[in-house]
C-alpha positions as CSV (number, residue, x, y, z in Angstrom):
1,M,-5.5,-56.7,26.7
2,A,-7.8,-53.7,26.0
3,T,-8.9,-53.1,22.5
4,K,-8.4,-49.7,20.8
5,N,-12.1,-48.9,21.2
6,E,-11.9,-49.7,25.0
7,T,-8.9,-47.5,25.3
8,K,-10.7,-44.6,23.6
9,K,-13.7,-45.1,25.9
10,A,-11.4,-45.0,29.0
11,K,-9.8,-41.8,27.8
12,G,-13.2,-40.3,27.2
13,K,-14.4,-41.0,30.7
14,S,-14.6,-38.0,33.1
15,T,-11.5,-37.7,35.4
16,R,-13.3,-35.2,37.8
17,R,-13.0,-36.0,41.4
18,L,-16.1,-36.9,43.5
19,D,-16.8,-36.2,47.2
20,K,-18.1,-38.8,49.6
21,E,-21.6,-38.1,48.4
22,R,-20.5,-38.9,44.8
23,I,-21.0,-35.2,43.8
24,A,-18.5,-34.1,41.1
25,L,-16.0,-31.5,42.4
26,R,-14.9,-28.5,40.4
27,K,-11.3,-27.5,39.6
28,G,-9.5,-26.6,42.8
29,E,-12.0,-28.3,45.1
30,Q,-11.3,-31.4,47.2
31,Q,-12.7,-33.1,50.3
32,R,-10.2,-34.1,53.0
33,A,-10.3,-37.3,54.9
34,D,-12.1,-35.6,57.8
35,G,-14.9,-34.5,55.5
36,V,-13.9,-30.8,55.4
37,Y,-14.1,-29.2,51.9
38,E,-11.1,-27.2,50.6
39,Y,-10.7,-24.9,47.6
40,R,-7.3,-24.0,46.4
41,W,-6.1,-21.3,43.9
42,T,-3.0,-19.5,42.9
43,T,-2.6,-15.7,42.8
44,P,-0.7,-13.9,40.1
45,D,2.3,-13.7,42.4
46,G,2.6,-17.5,42.4
47,K,1.4,-18.0,46.0
48,R,-1.2,-20.7,46.8
49,H,-4.2,-20.0,48.9
50,S,-7.0,-22.0,50.4
51,V,-10.5,-21.6,51.9
52,Y,-12.3,-24.3,53.9
53,A,-16.0,-25.1,54.7
54,G,-18.0,-27.9,56.3
55,T,-20.3,-28.3,53.3
56,L,-19.8,-28.0,49.6
57,E,-22.5,-25.4,49.4
58,L,-20.7,-23.1,51.9
59,L,-17.4,-23.8,50.1
60,R,-18.8,-22.6,46.8
61,E,-20.2,-19.4,48.4
62,K,-16.6,-18.7,49.5
63,E,-15.4,-19.5,46.0
64,D,-17.8,-16.9,44.6
65,Q,-16.4,-14.4,47.1
66,V,-12.9,-15.2,46.0
67,A,-13.9,-14.7,42.4
68,A,-15.5,-11.4,43.2
69,D,-12.4,-10.3,45.1
70,V,-10.2,-11.2,42.1
71,R,-12.6,-9.3,39.7
72,D,-12.6,-6.2,42.0
73,G,-8.9,-6.3,42.5
74,I,-9.2,-7.2,46.2
75,K,-5.9,-8.6,47.5
76,T,-6.4,-12.1,48.9
77,E,-3.0,-12.1,50.5
78,T,-4.1,-9.3,52.9
79,K,-6.9,-11.3,54.5
80,L,-5.0,-11.7,57.8
81,I,-4.1,-8.0,58.1
82,T,-5.5,-6.4,61.2
83,V,-6.9,-2.8,61.6
84,N,-3.8,-2.1,63.8
85,E,-1.5,-3.1,60.9
86,A,-3.4,-1.0,58.5
87,F,-3.2,2.0,60.8
88,D,0.6,1.5,61.1
89,M,0.8,1.4,57.3
90,W,-1.3,4.6,57.2
91,C,1.1,6.3,59.6
92,D,4.1,5.4,57.4
93,L,2.3,6.9,54.3
94,K,0.5,9.9,55.8
95,R,1.9,13.2,54.7
96,G,0.7,16.8,54.5
97,I,-0.6,17.4,58.1
98,K,0.9,19.3,61.0
99,D,3.0,17.2,63.4
100,N,0.8,18.1,66.4
101,T,-2.3,17.0,64.5
102,F,-0.6,13.7,63.5
103,Q,0.6,13.1,67.1
104,N,-2.9,13.7,68.3
105,Y,-4.3,11.1,65.8
106,K,-1.8,8.6,67.0
107,Y,-2.6,9.3,70.7
108,M,-6.3,8.9,70.0
109,Y,-5.8,5.7,68.2
110,N,-3.6,4.1,70.8
111,Q,-5.9,5.3,73.6
112,F,-9.2,4.1,72.2
113,I,-8.8,1.8,69.3
114,R,-5.6,-0.3,69.4
115,S,-6.3,-2.6,72.4
116,Q,-9.6,-4.1,71.2
117,F,-11.1,-2.9,67.9
118,G,-7.7,-2.6,66.3
119,K,-7.1,-6.3,66.6
120,L,-10.0,-7.2,64.3
121,R,-9.1,-8.4,60.8
122,L,-9.4,-5.6,58.4
123,T,-11.4,-7.6,55.8
124,M,-13.8,-8.9,58.4
125,V,-14.9,-5.5,59.8
126,K,-18.5,-4.7,58.9
127,K,-20.5,-1.5,59.3
128,S,-22.3,-3.0,62.3
129,D,-18.9,-3.6,64.0
130,V,-18.0,0.1,63.6
131,R,-21.4,1.1,64.9
132,R,-21.1,-1.2,67.9
133,F,-17.6,0.1,68.6
134,Y,-18.8,3.8,68.6
135,N,-21.8,2.9,70.8
136,T,-19.4,1.3,73.3
137,L,-17.3,4.5,73.3
138,T,-20.3,6.7,73.9
139,D,-22.2,4.5,76.3
140,G,-19.2,3.2,78.3
141,K,-17.0,6.3,78.4
142,I,-17.9,9.9,78.8
143,L,-16.5,11.2,75.6
144,K,-17.1,14.6,74.1
145,V,-18.5,14.7,70.5
146,S,-15.2,16.4,69.4
147,T,-13.2,13.4,70.7
148,L,-15.5,10.9,68.9
149,D,-15.0,13.1,65.7
150,T,-11.3,12.7,65.9
151,I,-11.5,8.9,66.5
152,H,-13.8,8.6,63.5
153,N,-11.6,10.8,61.4
154,V,-8.6,8.5,62.0
155,L,-10.5,5.2,61.3
156,H,-12.2,6.6,58.2
157,Q,-8.9,7.6,56.7
158,V,-7.4,4.2,57.5
159,F,-10.3,2.3,55.9
160,S,-10.2,4.7,52.9
161,M,-6.6,3.8,52.4
162,A,-7.5,0.1,52.5
163,V,-10.2,0.7,49.9
164,D,-7.8,2.6,47.6
165,D,-5.1,-0.1,47.9
166,G,-7.5,-2.9,47.2
167,Y,-7.6,-4.5,50.6
168,I,-11.3,-4.1,51.1
169,R,-14.2,-3.3,48.8
170,V,-16.1,-0.6,50.8
171,N,-15.3,1.7,53.8
172,P,-17.3,0.2,56.7
173,S,-17.1,3.5,58.7
174,E,-18.9,5.5,56.0
175,N,-21.8,7.6,57.5
176,V,-21.6,5.7,60.8
177,L,-20.8,8.7,62.9
178,K,-23.5,10.8,61.3
179,E,-26.1,8.1,62.0
180,L,-24.8,7.7,65.6
181,K,-25.1,11.4,66.3
182,K,-28.7,11.4,65.1
183,A,-29.5,8.2,67.0
184,H,-28.0,9.6,70.3
185,N,-29.4,13.1,69.6
186,F,-25.9,14.5,70.0
187,E,-25.6,18.3,69.6
188,V,-22.4,20.2,69.5
189,D,-22.2,22.5,72.5
190,K,-23.1,26.0,71.3
191,K,-20.2,28.3,72.1
192,K,-21.2,31.1,74.4
193,A,-19.8,34.6,74.4
194,L,-19.6,36.9,77.4
195,T,-22.3,39.4,77.6
196,V,-21.4,43.1,77.5
197,E,-21.9,43.3,81.3
198,E,-19.8,40.2,81.9
199,Q,-17.1,41.5,79.6
200,N,-17.0,44.8,81.4
201,L,-16.9,43.1,84.8
202,F,-14.0,40.9,83.7
203,I,-11.9,43.8,82.3
204,D,-12.6,46.2,85.2
205,F,-11.6,43.5,87.8
206,L,-8.3,42.8,86.0
207,K,-7.5,46.5,85.8
208,K,-8.2,47.1,89.5
209,S,-6.8,43.9,91.0
210,K,-3.3,44.1,92.3
211,Q,-3.1,40.3,92.3
212,Y,-4.2,39.8,88.7
213,D,-3.5,43.1,86.9
214,H,-0.4,41.5,85.2
215,W,-2.9,39.3,83.2
216,Y,-4.8,42.3,81.8
217,P,-2.6,42.9,78.7
218,I,-2.8,39.4,77.2
219,F,-6.5,39.0,77.9
220,A,-7.3,42.5,76.6
221,V,-5.4,41.7,73.4
222,M,-7.4,38.4,73.0
223,L,-10.7,40.1,73.7
224,G,-9.9,43.0,71.3
225,T,-8.5,41.1,68.4
226,G,-10.2,37.6,68.4
227,L,-6.8,36.0,68.0
228,R,-6.6,32.3,68.7
229,V,-4.6,31.3,71.9
230,G,-1.6,30.0,69.9
231,E,-1.6,33.2,67.7
232,T,-1.6,35.4,70.8
233,V,1.1,33.7,72.8
234,G,3.2,33.4,69.6
235,L,3.2,37.1,69.0
236,R,6.7,38.7,68.8
237,W,7.4,42.4,69.1
238,C,8.4,42.4,65.4
239,D,4.9,41.2,64.5
240,I,3.1,44.4,65.8
241,D,3.3,47.9,64.4
242,L,2.3,50.2,67.2
243,E,2.7,53.3,65.1
244,D,0.3,52.1,62.4
245,G,-1.8,50.0,64.8
246,M,-1.5,46.7,62.9
247,I,-0.8,43.1,63.9
248,D,0.7,40.6,61.5
249,I,-0.5,37.1,62.1
250,N,1.9,34.6,60.3
251,H,2.5,31.7,62.8
252,T,1.1,29.9,65.8
253,L,2.9,28.8,69.0
254,I,1.7,25.3,70.0
255,Y,2.5,23.0,72.9
256,Y,1.9,19.3,72.4
257,D,3.2,15.7,73.0
258,K,5.7,15.0,70.2
259,G,6.1,11.4,71.2
260,G,9.5,9.7,71.7
261,S,12.0,11.2,74.0
262,E,11.0,14.8,73.5
263,R,7.5,14.4,74.9
264,C,5.6,17.7,75.5
265,S,7.3,20.9,74.1
266,F,6.7,24.0,72.2
267,S,6.8,24.3,68.4
268,I,6.0,26.9,65.7
269,N,3.3,26.1,63.2
270,T,2.5,28.1,60.0
271,P,-1.2,28.7,59.5
272,K,-3.2,25.7,58.2
273,T,-4.8,27.8,55.4
274,K,-3.9,30.9,53.5
275,S,-6.7,32.7,55.3
276,G,-4.8,32.2,58.6
277,E,-2.2,34.7,57.4
278,R,-3.7,38.1,57.9
279,T,-3.3,41.5,59.5
280,V,-5.6,42.7,62.3
281,P,-6.1,46.3,63.2
282,M,-5.5,47.4,66.8
283,L,-8.3,49.0,68.7
284,D,-7.2,51.7,71.1
285,F,-7.4,49.6,74.2
286,V,-5.4,46.8,72.4
287,K,-2.6,49.2,71.6
288,E,-2.7,50.4,75.2
289,A,-2.4,46.8,76.4
290,F,0.7,46.2,74.4
291,L,2.3,49.4,75.7
292,M,1.4,48.4,79.3
293,E,3.0,45.0,78.8
294,R,6.2,46.5,77.4
295,N,6.4,49.1,80.3
296,R,5.7,46.4,82.9
297,Q,8.5,44.1,81.6
298,Q,11.0,47.0,81.4
299,A,10.2,48.0,85.0
300,L,10.7,44.5,86.2
301,G,13.7,43.7,84.0
302,I,11.9,40.9,82.2
303,T,13.1,39.8,78.8
304,C,12.3,36.9,76.6
305,Q,14.7,34.0,77.4
306,Q,13.3,31.4,75.1
307,S,13.7,30.5,71.4
308,V,11.3,28.1,69.7
309,D,12.2,26.8,66.2
310,M,14.4,29.9,65.6
311,Y,11.6,32.3,66.8
312,T,12.3,34.5,69.8
313,D,11.5,37.9,71.3
314,F,8.0,36.8,72.2
315,I,5.7,39.5,73.7
316,F,3.9,37.6,76.4
317,V,6.3,35.8,78.7
318,N,6.2,34.9,82.4
319,R,8.5,36.3,85.0
320,F,11.3,33.9,83.9
321,G,11.1,35.1,80.3
322,H,9.5,31.9,79.1
323,V,6.5,31.8,76.7
324,Q,3.0,31.2,78.0
325,H,0.7,28.3,76.9
326,Q,-3.1,27.7,76.9
327,G,-3.1,25.6,80.1
328,T,-1.5,28.3,82.2
329,L,-3.9,30.9,80.8
330,N,-7.1,28.9,81.4
331,K,-6.0,28.1,84.9
332,A,-5.5,31.8,85.5
333,I,-9.0,32.5,84.2
334,K,-10.5,30.0,86.6
335,R,-8.9,31.8,89.5
336,I,-9.9,35.2,88.2
337,V,-13.5,34.1,87.8
338,R,-13.6,32.7,91.3
339,D,-12.1,35.8,93.1
340,C,-14.0,38.3,91.0
341,N,-17.3,36.7,91.9
342,Y,-16.3,36.5,95.6
343,E,-15.6,40.2,95.5
344,V,-18.9,41.0,93.7
345,L,-21.0,38.9,96.2
346,E,-19.3,40.4,99.2
347,K,-20.5,43.9,98.0
348,N,-23.9,42.7,96.9
349,P,-25.1,39.1,97.7
350,D,-28.0,39.6,95.2
351,A,-25.8,40.7,92.4
352,K,-27.2,39.7,89.0
353,V,-24.0,39.9,87.0
354,L,-21.3,37.4,87.8
355,L,-18.6,35.8,85.6
356,P,-19.6,32.4,84.2
357,P,-17.0,29.6,83.8
358,F,-15.1,30.3,80.5
359,S,-11.9,29.7,78.6
360,C,-9.5,31.6,76.4
361,H,-11.5,30.6,73.3
362,T,-14.5,32.3,74.9
363,L,-12.7,35.6,74.4
364,R,-12.3,35.0,70.7
365,H,-16.0,34.1,70.5
366,T,-16.9,37.2,72.5
367,F,-14.9,39.5,70.1
368,T,-16.8,37.9,67.2
369,T,-20.1,38.5,68.9
370,R,-19.3,42.2,69.5
371,L,-18.4,42.6,65.8
372,C,-21.7,41.0,64.8
373,E,-23.7,43.1,67.2
374,A,-22.0,46.2,65.8
375,G,-23.1,45.3,62.3
376,V,-19.6,44.8,60.9
377,N,-19.6,43.3,57.4
378,V,-19.5,39.5,57.4
379,K,-16.5,39.3,55.0
380,V,-14.6,41.7,57.2
381,I,-15.3,39.5,60.2
382,Q,-14.2,36.4,58.3
383,D,-10.9,38.0,57.2
384,T,-10.2,39.4,60.7
385,L,-10.8,36.0,62.4
386,G,-9.0,34.0,59.7
387,H,-11.9,31.7,59.0
388,A,-11.2,29.6,55.9
389,D,-14.9,28.8,55.4
390,I,-17.3,31.7,55.5
391,S,-20.0,29.3,56.7
392,T,-18.2,29.3,60.1
393,T,-18.6,33.1,60.3
394,L,-22.2,33.0,59.0
395,N,-23.2,30.5,61.7
396,I,-21.9,32.8,64.4
397,Y,-23.6,35.8,62.8
398,A,-26.9,34.0,62.6
399,D,-26.8,33.0,66.3
400,V,-25.9,36.5,67.4
401,T,-28.7,38.1,65.2
402,K,-31.2,35.5,66.5
403,D,-30.4,36.3,70.1
404,A,-30.5,40.1,69.4
405,K,-33.9,39.7,67.7
406,Q,-35.3,37.8,70.7
407,K,-34.1,40.5,73.1
408,E,-35.6,43.2,70.9
409,F,-39.0,41.4,70.7
410,A,-39.0,40.8,74.4
411,S,-38.7,44.6,75.0
412,L,-41.3,45.1,72.3
413,G,-43.7,42.9,74.2
414,D,-43.3,45.0,77.3
415,Y,-44.0,48.1,75.2
416,F,-47.2,46.6,73.8
417,E,-48.3,45.7,77.3
418,K,-47.8,49.3,78.5
419,L,-49.9,50.6,75.6
420,S,-52.8,48.3,76.5
421,S,-52.8,49.0,80.2
């Protein structure tokens, strides 16, 4: 029978467990029969968790990471969440953006992210993984910079939400796109305006062509106001004051994939920013274009037959009385450019002025360029175009003045050559 002293000594002995190498294990550590080390702990919600490693050294590195996660408020219970699941949570929580923008985000995600990158565990994604994914998109697919911008915008917001909610410590997509653009030497395509000669050729052809003259009013309005496509096709007769020569811009007509059973359809959007709501003065040829459109429709018995989100009486409608959209207009421009150039070349095979390929947005940029060339005040240009950020206006103004300076100096060089000859 043990004496009191022996009992005290036994009680005083360490009860800490040892591994097979006789190394003392810490609280929560154990070595399984197969030799694998395990660390167990309990989170405040009462749930038990475990991490495993082949060596005690690796296990303790993982323990340090667990301790750091607890200290930084990182949620251990979310370790198995994938990027896809985080995106779906983001979709449920996202508010404050236009539905067409939101649907475009979802389309881009499902198209480029969900099938592969989206299956990665959220907590395992590193900056190098995001960089590798972006490189795959740029090297393996012919993507425009604007498309990559949208993809990055979505991913960055999803990771930011995960950081804010304590799922991860840092956003792995931070600065990745900026670095990639520099590495690939990406440059945003510089928007080109029609020259004065090209603009005149376009307008004159529309006026004289029996096949395309019905397109003149809408393109003349776009060229003489700088309105966005959605703003132009969304104009109603009540939005224009022909007597005072003013146009009230207060909404946009858009056409997009709404998802679900509705699929593609029209919708009315209010301007994204306060600067989008504005009044634009009519130039004389713009007022004339509105009158031409009204007279043409009256002569043909055309009236607006469509209502979109309680809006109706649209100005620019097709022969069935339905509203126009950007795709139809850009297709029309392609045909106009083709047939106009054929006509020019038939008269003069060596013609120097032909219409370049362009889109509806080119007409907005052309209007802006003409304002800059005319020396219109930058703040007036900004207000007329509805630019929320004046830097957008200033960038265009700088490009135009730079081109004008180069032309002036080119002619100055010819002048100096004549003086020296």
